[in-house]
C-alpha positions as CSV (number, residue, x, y, z in Angstrom):
1,M,19.6,73.1,-85.7
2,K,18.0,70.0,-87.0
3,F,21.4,68.5,-87.8
4,S,22.7,69.2,-84.3
5,I,19.6,67.5,-82.7
6,L,19.9,64.5,-85.0
7,S,23.6,64.2,-84.3
8,L,22.9,64.3,-80.6
9,I,20.3,61.6,-80.9
10,S,22.6,59.4,-82.9
11,V,25.4,59.8,-80.3
12,C,23.0,59.0,-77.5
13,F,21.7,55.9,-79.3
14,L,25.2,54.6,-80.0
15,A,26.2,55.2,-76.4
16,T,23.1,53.5,-75.1
17,S,23.6,50.5,-77.5
18,C,27.2,50.0,-76.4
19,H,26.3,50.4,-72.7
20,N,23.5,47.8,-73.1
21,E,25.6,45.3,-75.0
22,K,25.4,42.1,-73.1
23,A,28.3,39.9,-72.1
24,I,28.6,36.6,-74.0
25,T,27.4,33.7,-71.9
26,I,29.4,30.5,-71.9
27,T,28.0,27.5,-69.9
28,S,29.3,24.1,-68.9
29,N,27.2,22.6,-71.7
30,D,29.1,24.7,-74.2
31,Y,32.3,23.2,-73.0
32,C,31.0,19.7,-73.0
33,A,29.8,20.2,-76.6
34,A,33.2,21.3,-77.7
35,V,34.9,18.2,-76.2
36,D,32.2,16.0,-77.7
37,T,33.0,17.6,-81.1
38,V,36.7,16.6,-80.7
39,T,35.7,13.1,-79.7
40,G,33.6,12.7,-82.9
41,I,36.5,13.9,-85.0
42,M,38.9,11.5,-83.3
43,V,36.5,8.6,-84.0
44,H,36.3,9.6,-87.6
45,D,40.1,10.0,-87.9
46,I,40.7,6.7,-86.1
47,F,43.3,7.8,-83.6
48,S,45.0,5.2,-81.4
49,P,44.1,5.3,-77.7
50,P,47.5,6.7,-76.6
51,V,47.4,9.5,-79.2
52,A,43.8,10.2,-78.3
53,S,44.9,10.8,-74.7
54,R,47.2,13.5,-76.0
55,I,44.4,15.1,-78.0
56,Y,42.4,15.4,-74.8
57,V,44.9,16.6,-72.3
58,Y,46.5,19.7,-74.0
59,P,43.3,21.5,-75.0
60,N,41.9,20.9,-71.5
61,V,45.0,22.2,-69.8
62,A,44.9,25.3,-72.1
63,A,41.3,26.0,-71.0
64,Y,42.0,25.3,-67.4
65,E,45.0,27.7,-67.3
66,I,42.7,30.5,-68.6
67,M,39.9,29.6,-66.3
68,V,42.0,29.9,-63.1
69,Q,43.1,33.4,-64.0
70,N,40.1,34.8,-62.2
71,S,39.0,31.9,-60.0
72,K,38.9,32.0,-56.2
73,E,38.6,28.2,-56.0
74,Y,41.1,26.7,-58.5
75,Q,44.8,27.4,-59.0
76,S,47.3,27.1,-61.9
77,L,49.1,24.0,-62.9
78,Q,52.2,26.1,-63.8
79,G,55.2,24.5,-62.0
80,Q,53.1,21.3,-61.3
81,L,53.1,19.8,-64.8
82,K,56.5,19.2,-66.3
83,G,57.6,22.2,-68.5
84,L,54.5,24.2,-68.0
85,D,55.3,27.8,-67.1
86,S,55.0,31.4,-68.4
87,I,51.3,31.3,-69.2
88,P,50.4,34.9,-70.2
89,A,48.8,36.7,-67.3
90,L,45.4,38.1,-67.6
91,D,44.9,41.9,-67.2
92,P,41.8,42.2,-65.1
93,K,41.0,45.5,-66.8
94,S,41.3,44.1,-70.4
95,G,37.6,43.1,-70.7
96,V,38.4,39.5,-71.4
97,N,35.5,37.1,-70.9
98,V,37.3,34.3,-69.2
99,P,35.0,31.4,-69.9
100,L,34.8,32.5,-73.5
101,A,38.6,32.7,-73.8
102,A,38.9,29.2,-72.2
103,L,36.6,27.7,-74.7
104,I,38.3,29.4,-77.6
105,A,41.7,28.0,-76.4
106,Q,40.2,24.5,-76.1
107,M,39.1,24.6,-79.7
108,E,42.2,26.2,-81.1
109,V,44.6,23.7,-79.4
110,S,42.4,20.8,-80.5
111,K,42.6,21.9,-84.1
112,K,46.4,21.6,-83.9
113,L,46.1,17.9,-82.8
114,V,43.6,16.3,-85.2
115,F,43.8,15.3,-88.9
116,S,40.4,16.7,-89.8
117,E,41.1,20.4,-89.0
118,E,38.4,21.6,-91.3
119,A,35.8,19.8,-89.1
120,I,36.9,21.8,-86.0
121,E,37.2,25.0,-88.1
122,K,33.6,24.6,-89.2
123,Y,32.3,24.1,-85.7
124,R,34.6,26.9,-84.4
125,D,33.7,29.4,-87.1
126,S,29.9,29.0,-86.5
127,L,30.5,29.9,-82.8
128,Y,32.8,32.7,-83.7
129,A,30.2,34.3,-85.9
130,K,27.6,33.9,-83.2
131,W,29.8,35.5,-80.5
132,S,30.9,38.3,-82.8
133,D,27.2,39.2,-83.4
134,E,26.5,39.1,-79.7
135,N,29.4,41.3,-78.6
136,E,32.1,41.9,-81.1
137,K,34.4,43.9,-78.8
138,E,34.3,41.3,-76.0
139,F,34.8,38.4,-78.4
140,E,37.8,40.0,-80.1
141,V,39.6,40.8,-76.9
142,S,38.9,37.4,-75.4
143,K,40.1,35.7,-78.6
144,E,43.3,37.7,-78.6
145,Y,44.1,36.6,-75.1
146,A,43.1,33.0,-75.8
147,L,45.4,32.8,-78.8
148,K,48.4,34.1,-76.7
149,V,47.8,31.2,-74.3
150,V,47.3,28.7,-77.2
151,D,50.7,29.8,-78.6
152,R,52.3,29.0,-75.2
153,I,50.6,25.7,-74.9
154,A,51.6,24.7,-78.4
155,K,55.2,25.4,-77.6
156,W,54.9,23.3,-74.4
157,M,53.3,20.3,-76.1
158,G,55.8,20.5,-78.9
159,K,58.5,19.4,-76.5
160,D,56.8,16.2,-75.2
161,N,58.8,14.0,-77.6
162,Y,55.8,13.1,-79.8
163,K,57.4,14.3,-83.0
164,E,60.6,12.4,-82.2
165,T,58.6,9.1,-81.7
166,R,57.1,9.5,-85.2
167,T,60.5,8.6,-86.8
168,M,61.5,5.8,-84.4
169,P,61.6,2.3,-85.7
170,K,58.6,0.0,-85.9
171,Y,58.1,-2.9,-83.5
172,S,60.2,-5.9,-84.6
173,V,58.2,-9.1,-85.1
174,H,60.2,-12.3,-84.3
175,A,58.1,-15.3,-85.3
176,D,60.7,-17.7,-83.8
177,Q,60.0,-16.3,-80.3
178,P,56.6,-17.7,-79.2
179,A,56.6,-15.7,-76.0
180,R,56.7,-12.4,-77.9
181,W,53.7,-10.5,-79.2
182,Q,52.7,-11.3,-82.8
183,P,50.2,-9.4,-85.1
184,T,46.7,-10.9,-84.7
185,P,43.7,-11.4,-87.1
186,P,41.8,-10.2,-88.9
187,A,44.0,-7.2,-90.0
188,Y,47.4,-8.4,-88.6
189,M,48.3,-4.7,-88.0
190,D,51.7,-3.5,-86.9
191,A,52.1,-2.8,-83.2
192,V,50.6,0.6,-82.3
193,E,52.8,3.3,-80.7
194,P,55.7,1.1,-79.6
195,H,57.6,4.1,-78.3
196,W,54.8,5.8,-76.3
197,G,56.6,5.1,-73.1
198,K,59.1,7.8,-74.2
199,I,56.5,10.5,-74.3
200,R,57.1,13.2,-71.6
201,T,55.1,12.5,-68.5
202,L,53.2,15.4,-66.9
203,V,53.0,14.4,-63.2
204,M,54.8,11.0,-62.8
205,D,58.6,11.0,-62.3
206,S,58.9,8.7,-65.3
207,S,57.0,6.2,-67.4
208,A,58.4,3.5,-65.2
209,Q,57.5,5.0,-61.8
210,F,54.5,2.7,-61.3
211,K,55.9,-0.6,-62.5
212,P,53.4,-3.5,-62.0
213,K,54.3,-7.0,-60.9
214,A,56.1,-8.9,-63.6
215,P,53.9,-11.1,-65.8
216,F,54.1,-14.9,-65.4
217,P,57.0,-16.5,-67.3
218,F,55.9,-17.8,-70.7
219,S,55.4,-21.6,-70.7
220,T,53.5,-24.2,-72.6
221,D,53.6,-26.6,-69.6
222,K,50.0,-27.3,-68.6
223,N,50.9,-27.0,-64.9
224,S,52.4,-23.5,-65.4
225,D,50.7,-20.2,-64.3
226,F,50.9,-18.9,-67.9
227,Y,49.1,-21.9,-69.4
228,R,46.6,-21.9,-66.5
229,E,45.7,-18.2,-67.3
230,A,45.4,-18.9,-71.0
231,K,43.2,-21.8,-70.3
232,E,41.0,-19.6,-68.1
233,T,40.6,-17.1,-71.0
234,Y,39.8,-19.9,-73.3
235,D,37.2,-21.5,-71.0
236,V,35.5,-18.1,-70.3
237,G,35.3,-17.4,-74.0
238,N,33.8,-20.8,-74.7
239,K,31.2,-20.4,-72.0
240,I,30.1,-17.0,-73.4
241,S,29.9,-18.5,-76.9
242,K,27.6,-21.3,-75.6
243,D,25.5,-18.8,-73.8
244,L,25.1,-16.7,-77.0
245,L,24.2,-19.8,-79.0
246,A,21.6,-20.8,-76.4
247,M,20.2,-17.2,-76.6
248,E,20.0,-17.5,-80.4
249,K,18.3,-20.9,-80.3
250,S,15.7,-19.7,-77.7
251,K,15.1,-16.6,-79.7
252,S,15.7,-14.5,-76.6
253,T,16.6,-10.8,-76.8
254,I,18.4,-10.9,-73.5
255,I,22.2,-10.8,-74.2
256,P,24.3,-12.8,-71.6
257,E,25.7,-10.4,-69.1
258,E,29.4,-11.2,-69.7
259,S,28.9,-10.7,-73.4
260,A,27.1,-7.4,-72.9
261,I,29.9,-6.2,-70.6
262,A,32.6,-7.2,-73.1
263,T,30.8,-5.4,-76.0
264,F,30.0,-2.3,-74.0
265,W,33.6,-1.7,-73.0
266,D,35.2,-2.9,-76.3
267,C,36.4,0.6,-77.3
268,N,38.6,-0.7,-80.0
269,P,39.1,1.9,-82.8
270,Y,40.9,-0.7,-84.9
271,A,38.0,-3.2,-85.1
272,T,37.5,-4.2,-88.7
273,V,34.6,-5.7,-90.7
274,T,35.3,-8.0,-93.7
275,Q,32.9,-8.3,-96.6
276,G,34.1,-10.4,-99.4
277,H,37.5,-9.1,-100.3
278,M,37.0,-5.8,-98.6
279,M,38.1,-4.9,-95.1
280,F,37.1,-1.6,-93.5
281,A,37.3,0.0,-90.1
282,K,34.3,-0.1,-87.7
283,K,34.1,3.3,-86.0
284,K,34.3,3.0,-82.3
285,N,35.3,5.0,-79.2
286,T,38.7,4.7,-77.6
287,P,38.9,3.7,-73.9
288,D,39.9,7.3,-73.1
289,A,37.0,8.7,-75.1
290,H,34.7,6.5,-73.0
291,W,36.1,7.8,-69.7
292,I,36.1,11.4,-70.9
293,N,32.5,11.0,-71.6
294,I,31.9,9.6,-68.1
295,A,33.5,12.8,-66.8
296,K,30.9,14.7,-68.8
297,I,28.1,12.5,-67.5
298,A,29.3,13.2,-64.0
299,C,29.4,16.9,-64.6
300,K,25.9,16.9,-66.0
301,T,24.5,14.7,-63.2
302,A,26.0,16.9,-60.6
303,K,25.1,20.1,-62.5
304,T,28.6,21.5,-62.2
305,D,29.3,25.1,-63.2
306,F,31.7,26.1,-66.0
307,N,34.8,26.3,-63.8
308,K,34.3,22.9,-62.2
309,T,33.5,21.3,-65.5
310,V,36.8,22.4,-66.9
311,F,38.5,21.2,-63.8
312,V,36.9,17.8,-64.0
313,Y,37.8,17.3,-67.7
314,T,41.4,18.5,-67.1
315,K,42.2,16.3,-64.1
316,T,40.6,13.3,-65.8
317,S,42.5,13.8,-69.0
318,I,45.8,14.2,-67.1
319,G,45.1,10.8,-65.5
320,V,44.3,9.2,-68.8
321,F,47.4,10.6,-70.4
322,E,49.7,9.4,-67.6
323,S,48.0,6.0,-67.6
324,F,48.7,5.3,-71.3
325,I,52.4,6.3,-70.9
326,S,52.8,4.0,-67.9
327,C,50.9,1.1,-69.5
328,W,52.6,1.4,-72.9
329,D,56.0,1.5,-71.2
330,Q,55.2,-1.9,-69.7
331,K,53.6,-3.4,-72.8
332,F,56.6,-2.9,-74.9
333,K,59.1,-3.9,-72.2
334,T,57.3,-7.2,-71.5
335,N,56.0,-7.9,-75.1
336,V,53.6,-10.6,-73.8
337,V,51.9,-12.6,-76.5
338,R,48.1,-12.2,-76.7
339,P,45.7,-15.0,-75.7
340,E,44.4,-15.4,-79.2
341,T,47.9,-16.2,-80.5
342,Y,48.8,-18.5,-77.6
343,I,45.5,-20.4,-77.6
344,N,45.5,-21.0,-81.3
345,Q,49.0,-22.3,-81.1
346,Y,48.8,-24.5,-78.0
347,I,45.2,-25.2,-77.1
348,D,42.7,-24.8,-79.9
349,E,43.6,-23.6,-83.4
350,N,40.0,-22.7,-84.2
351,W,39.3,-20.6,-81.2
352,K,38.4,-16.9,-81.6
353,P,37.8,-14.3,-78.9
354,Q,34.5,-12.4,-78.7
355,L,36.3,-9.1,-79.2
356,Q,38.9,-8.4,-81.9
357,T,42.4,-8.4,-80.4
358,P,43.8,-4.9,-80.5
359,P,47.2,-4.4,-82.1
360,F,49.7,-4.2,-79.3
361,P,51.2,-6.4,-76.6
362,E,49.1,-7.8,-73.8
363,Y,50.6,-6.8,-70.5
364,T,49.3,-4.8,-68.7
365,S,45.6,-4.2,-69.8
366,G,45.3,-0.6,-70.9
367,H,41.6,-0.4,-70.2
368,S,42.3,-1.7,-66.6
369,V,45.0,0.9,-66.0
370,L,43.2,3.9,-67.3
371,S,39.8,2.9,-65.9
372,A,41.2,2.4,-62.4
373,C,43.1,5.7,-62.6
374,S,40.0,7.6,-63.9
375,A,37.8,6.1,-61.2
376,E,40.3,7.2,-58.5
377,I,40.3,10.8,-59.8
378,L,36.5,11.1,-60.4
379,T,35.8,9.5,-57.0
380,A,38.1,12.1,-55.3
381,I,36.0,14.8,-57.0
382,F,32.4,13.5,-56.8
383,G,32.5,11.0,-53.9
384,D,32.4,7.2,-53.5
385,N,28.8,6.4,-54.2
386,F,28.1,8.5,-57.2
387,A,25.4,6.8,-59.2
388,Y,25.1,7.5,-62.9
389,V,23.8,6.2,-66.2
390,D,26.5,5.6,-68.9
391,D,25.3,6.4,-72.4
392,S,28.7,6.6,-73.9
393,E,28.1,3.8,-76.4
394,I,24.7,4.8,-77.7
395,P,26.2,6.4,-80.9
396,F,27.7,2.9,-81.6
397,G,24.4,1.0,-81.2
398,L,24.8,-0.2,-77.6
399,P,22.4,0.4,-74.7
400,K,23.0,2.4,-71.6
401,R,24.4,0.8,-68.4
402,K,23.8,1.9,-64.8
403,F,26.6,2.2,-62.2
404,T,26.5,2.9,-58.5
405,S,30.1,4.3,-58.5
406,F,33.0,5.0,-60.7
407,K,34.9,2.2,-59.1
408,Q,32.2,-0.3,-60.0
409,A,32.4,0.9,-63.6
410,A,36.2,0.5,-63.6
411,D,36.0,-3.0,-62.2
412,E,33.5,-3.9,-64.9
413,A,35.6,-2.3,-67.6
414,S,38.6,-4.3,-66.4
415,M,36.8,-7.7,-66.4
416,S,35.5,-7.0,-69.9
417,R,38.9,-7.8,-71.2
418,L,38.7,-11.3,-69.8
419,Y,35.2,-11.8,-71.1
420,G,36.2,-10.5,-74.5
421,G,39.1,-13.0,-74.7
422,I,41.8,-10.4,-75.2
423,H,43.7,-10.5,-71.9
424,Y,44.8,-12.9,-69.2
425,R,43.7,-12.3,-65.6
426,A,47.1,-11.1,-64.4
427,A,47.2,-8.3,-66.9
428,I,43.8,-7.2,-65.6
429,V,44.5,-7.5,-61.8
430,N,47.9,-6.0,-62.0
431,G,46.7,-3.3,-64.4
432,V,44.0,-2.2,-62.0
433,E,46.7,-1.9,-59.2
434,Q,48.9,0.1,-61.6
435,G,46.0,2.5,-62.5
436,K,45.0,2.9,-58.8
437,M,48.6,3.9,-57.9
438,I,48.7,6.5,-60.8
439,G,45.3,7.9,-59.8
440,K,46.2,8.2,-56.1
441,Y,49.5,9.8,-57.0
442,I,47.9,12.4,-59.2
443,N,45.3,13.1,-56.5
444,S,48.0,13.7,-53.9
445,K,50.5,15.4,-56.1
446,L,48.4,18.0,-58.0
447,K,47.2,21.0,-56.1
448,M,44.4,22.2,-58.3
449,T,42.0,23.7,-55.6
450,K,42.8,26.5,-53.3
């Protein structure tokens, strides 16, 4: 009799425990933290800006495609992004926790795209252990579904021509052609991703769909447009150098605005520091990492829920990805020489830009293209006068900056390239127009809300 009563009590206890087991809660902050983790790993691994855009877009699309499975507001990108179809459907009776599955997919796809896989595994496994303790059954069924989606996304991204471009020839340097890009100091690196224009686009018809105006013809004639633009970059750089010297002499702590802008938007993962005979990389954000962080800041400022947060990250990362393909297509078709090379050769052999020149051709300005595109996308989501504080560069020792809108930030990011001495004005102005066209096209082409 005692045995029967004890057995009955045990069964009732287990039944009550299972019945009271709470669902795992996943918030927008959890998603932001996962993306931040990927950004930190990319900075450590020193990925180029174009490759970084790829590391952002596929994990976000994976999470988005799971999120829309039970959303009344957002709809799938299947059939809208090139080659994306056959995402495993969610059985509404399966017990899958959709936000949990989306976050798992984001982490698992990210792991396939970075060098330091163990860093993501460490972060992921700590969360897996926590979720398993909270609700093992829900965690396991959600993970199972997420991995099915991850497998489909992995097959899709494997067909974007990335692997093929790894074996394509390096950029050819022709020292006897002064109009053509040449490696720049201090590291004199090879050109980065010369074949990125061959990567499959997701929304654009092709990498050349939004072709900017042609750059000015190369010339050393002092009356030419090309010389005039180089001289402007030279003069602006000299003014900033004088302002910095005056600041130092006066012992002021107020950095000249143009210098502060250039440094804030530098975002050059290839910047190097030389000490004696040693040269090492100075860890920095990429331009895309900066704008992905702005997307996060916007979400936190607006207090978006989980679904909208995933939507914001996904649409922004699509824009960034398309921007780099379009811009790099132009860079390696025009092969325009950088201001540093031209100025040292024809104006002042001792001149140095405030920022280190990144290792790829000049036209158009990548930061201008992707900043303008990102601003178009974020403005379409959050509105025209969305004020925020940008703290993206605090981890790299730089202060916050305040902006009244995404477009104001994009304009400042674009002009930073002139202040930094790494671009001519035409690459900035025409790059902005190129980015705006891409952003507006994505806004009109993609139907992400119902």
